N, C-alpha and C positions, 0 to 999 in steps of 0.2 A: 258141618264142614263144607267147604266149597266143592263144587263139582270139579272133576279132573279137567285140566286145561289142555292136556295132550296125552298121547299114548304113554309116554314116559312117566308122566305124573300119575296116570292110572295104575301103571305097574308098581310104582313106589308105594302108593296107597294100599294096593293089594298085599304087597310084602309086609307093610306095617300091620295090616289086619291079621295076616297069617302069623306074625310074631306076637300078636296080642297087644301091640302098642297103640292100636286104633280101635275104637269101639265099632263093632260090626254093624250095629243098628244106626239108622239115621238119627240125628238129634231130635229130641222132642220139641214140639212147638205148641205153646199154649194159645188158647183163643184170646181175642182182645178183651173179652169179659174177665177171663182169669187173670190177665195181666193187670187190668184196671183194679180188680179186687186186691191183688198183691200190692200194687202201689198205694192203695188206700190204707191197707194194713201197715205197711212200712211207714207211711206218713203219720198214722196214729201213734205208732211206736216211737218215732222220733219226736213228735210233739210231747208225748208223755215224758220222754227223756229230758227234753228241755225244761219242762215244768219241774221235774224232780231236781234238776240241777239248780234252777233258780231258788227253789225252796230249801235246798241243802240236804236232800235225802241222798244218802250214800249207799244204802243197801237196796237189794231188789225188793220191790213191793208186789203184792198180789196183782195189782193192775198191770205192772210191767210184765209179770209172768204170763198173764192172760194174753196180753197183746203180742208178746214174743212167741207164744205158742201158736197164735193165729197166723203170724208171719210164716212160721215153720210149716204149718199145714198148707198154706196157700202157695208156697213155693214149689211143692211137689210136681205139679204139671209143667212147670217152666223148665226150660233148658238152662244149663249153667250160664250161658251168655245172656239169656233173657233175665235171669236173676240179677246178674251184675248190672246190666243196662238199666233196668227199672229201679234198682236200689240207688244207683248213682243219679238217676233222673229225679228221684224224690229229694236227694241231697241238693241238687242244683236248683230245684224249684224252691226249696226252703231258703237257700242262700239268696235267691232273687227276691223273695218276699221280704226277707230281713233287710236287704239293701234298699228296697223300695220304701220300707217303713222308716229307715234312717234318713233317706232323702226327703220324705214327706215331713219328718220331724224338723230337719234343717230348714226346709222351706217355711214352715210355720214360725220357727224361731226368727228367721230373717224378716218375715212380714210383721211379726210382733215388735221386733226392734225398730223397724221402719216406721211404724205407727206411733211409737212412744217418743220419737224425736220432736 
Protein backbone atom coordinates (compact mmCIF):
# COMPACT_ATOMS: atom_id res chain seq x y z
CA UNK A 1 0.00 0.00 0.00
CA UNK A 2 1.13 3.58 -0.52
CA UNK A 3 3.06 5.44 2.12
CA UNK A 4 1.04 7.96 4.16
CA UNK A 5 0.89 11.28 2.36
CA UNK A 6 0.05 13.34 5.43
CA UNK A 7 -0.40 13.05 9.17
CA UNK A 8 -4.16 12.69 8.68
CA UNK A 9 -3.63 9.89 6.18
CA UNK A 10 -1.29 8.13 8.64
CA UNK A 11 -3.91 8.41 11.44
CA UNK A 12 -6.61 6.95 9.19
CA UNK A 13 -4.37 4.04 8.17
CA UNK A 14 -3.51 3.35 11.80
CA UNK A 15 -7.22 3.35 12.69
CA UNK A 16 -7.87 0.86 9.89
CA UNK A 17 -5.05 -1.37 11.17
CA UNK A 18 -6.44 -1.20 14.71
CA UNK A 19 -9.90 -2.16 13.42
CA UNK A 20 -8.42 -5.10 11.48
CA UNK A 21 -9.38 -3.64 8.11
CA UNK A 22 -5.80 -3.20 6.89
CA UNK A 23 -3.09 -5.82 6.89
CA UNK A 24 -0.49 -4.86 9.53
CA UNK A 25 2.41 -6.28 7.56
CA UNK A 26 3.76 -4.56 4.46
CA UNK A 27 2.83 -6.29 1.21
CA UNK A 28 5.08 -9.06 -0.05
CA UNK A 29 7.32 -8.31 -2.98
CA UNK A 30 8.61 -11.13 -5.12
CA UNK A 31 11.98 -11.01 -6.81
CA UNK A 32 12.21 -10.44 -10.58
CA UNK A 33 13.16 -14.10 -11.03
CA UNK A 34 10.04 -15.24 -9.15
CA UNK A 35 7.88 -12.90 -11.24
CA UNK A 36 9.44 -14.20 -14.47
CA UNK A 37 8.86 -17.82 -13.42
CA UNK A 38 5.22 -17.01 -12.59
CA UNK A 39 4.70 -15.30 -15.98
CA UNK A 40 6.24 -18.28 -17.79
CA UNK A 41 3.97 -20.69 -15.90
CA UNK A 42 0.87 -18.61 -16.68
CA UNK A 43 1.94 -18.40 -20.33
CA UNK A 44 2.30 -22.20 -20.50
CA UNK A 45 -1.11 -22.63 -18.88
CA UNK A 46 -2.76 -20.22 -21.34
CA UNK A 47 -1.03 -21.84 -24.31
CA UNK A 48 -2.26 -25.27 -23.19
CA UNK A 49 -5.76 -23.84 -22.75
CA UNK A 50 -5.75 -22.47 -26.30
CA UNK A 51 -4.53 -25.82 -27.63
CA UNK A 52 -7.24 -27.72 -25.75
CA UNK A 53 -9.86 -25.27 -26.98
CA UNK A 54 -8.78 -25.73 -30.63
CA UNK A 55 -8.77 -29.52 -30.29
CA UNK A 56 -12.16 -29.49 -28.60
CA UNK A 57 -11.18 -30.86 -25.19
CA UNK A 58 -13.78 -29.76 -22.65
CA UNK A 59 -12.65 -31.52 -19.45
CA UNK A 60 -9.52 -30.88 -17.42
CA UNK A 61 -6.54 -32.91 -18.56
CA UNK A 62 -3.55 -34.10 -16.52
CA UNK A 63 -1.37 -31.56 -18.37
CA UNK A 64 -3.76 -28.75 -17.43
CA UNK A 65 -3.81 -29.91 -13.80
CA UNK A 66 -0.01 -30.00 -13.68
CA UNK A 67 0.36 -26.54 -15.24
CA UNK A 68 -2.36 -25.08 -13.03
CA UNK A 69 -0.67 -26.53 -9.93
CA UNK A 70 2.61 -24.96 -11.01
CA UNK A 71 0.94 -21.54 -11.37
CA UNK A 72 -0.56 -21.91 -7.89
CA UNK A 73 2.82 -22.84 -6.39
CA UNK A 74 4.66 -19.99 -8.07
CA UNK A 75 2.14 -17.32 -7.08
CA UNK A 76 2.81 -17.77 -3.34
CA UNK A 77 5.72 -15.29 -3.04
CA UNK A 78 3.91 -12.66 -5.14
CA UNK A 79 1.71 -10.01 -3.62
CA UNK A 80 -1.91 -9.81 -4.71
CA UNK A 81 -1.13 -6.87 -7.00
CA UNK A 82 1.86 -8.62 -8.56
CA UNK A 83 -0.31 -11.65 -9.31
CA UNK A 84 -2.92 -9.50 -11.03
CA UNK A 85 -0.33 -7.43 -12.91
CA UNK A 86 1.67 -10.36 -14.26
CA UNK A 87 -1.41 -12.46 -15.08
CA UNK A 88 -2.85 -9.59 -17.14
CA UNK A 89 0.57 -8.93 -18.68
CA UNK A 90 0.63 -12.49 -20.05
CA UNK A 91 -2.87 -11.97 -21.50
CA UNK A 92 -1.78 -8.74 -23.18
CA UNK A 93 1.36 -10.35 -24.61
CA UNK A 94 -0.63 -13.22 -26.05
CA UNK A 95 -3.18 -10.82 -27.56
CA UNK A 96 -0.34 -8.87 -29.15
CA UNK A 97 1.19 -12.06 -30.58
CA UNK A 98 -2.21 -13.14 -31.95
CA UNK A 99 -2.79 -9.74 -33.58
CA UNK A 100 0.71 -9.75 -35.08
CA UNK A 101 0.13 -13.20 -36.58
CA UNK A 102 -3.19 -12.06 -38.08
CA UNK A 103 -1.49 -8.99 -39.54
CA UNK A 104 1.33 -11.09 -41.00
CA UNK A 105 -1.24 -13.48 -42.50
CA UNK A 106 -3.12 -10.57 -44.11
CA UNK A 107 0.12 -9.17 -45.52
CA UNK A 108 1.02 -12.55 -47.05
CA UNK A 109 -2.47 -12.87 -48.56
CA UNK A 110 -2.23 -9.38 -50.10
CA UNK A 111 1.21 -10.11 -51.55
CA UNK A 112 -0.01 -13.41 -52.93
CA UNK A 113 -3.06 -11.73 -54.49
CA UNK A 114 -0.85 -8.99 -55.98
CA UNK A 115 1.47 -11.53 -57.62
CA UNK A 116 -1.34 -13.54 -59.16
CA UNK A 117 -2.72 -10.59 -61.15
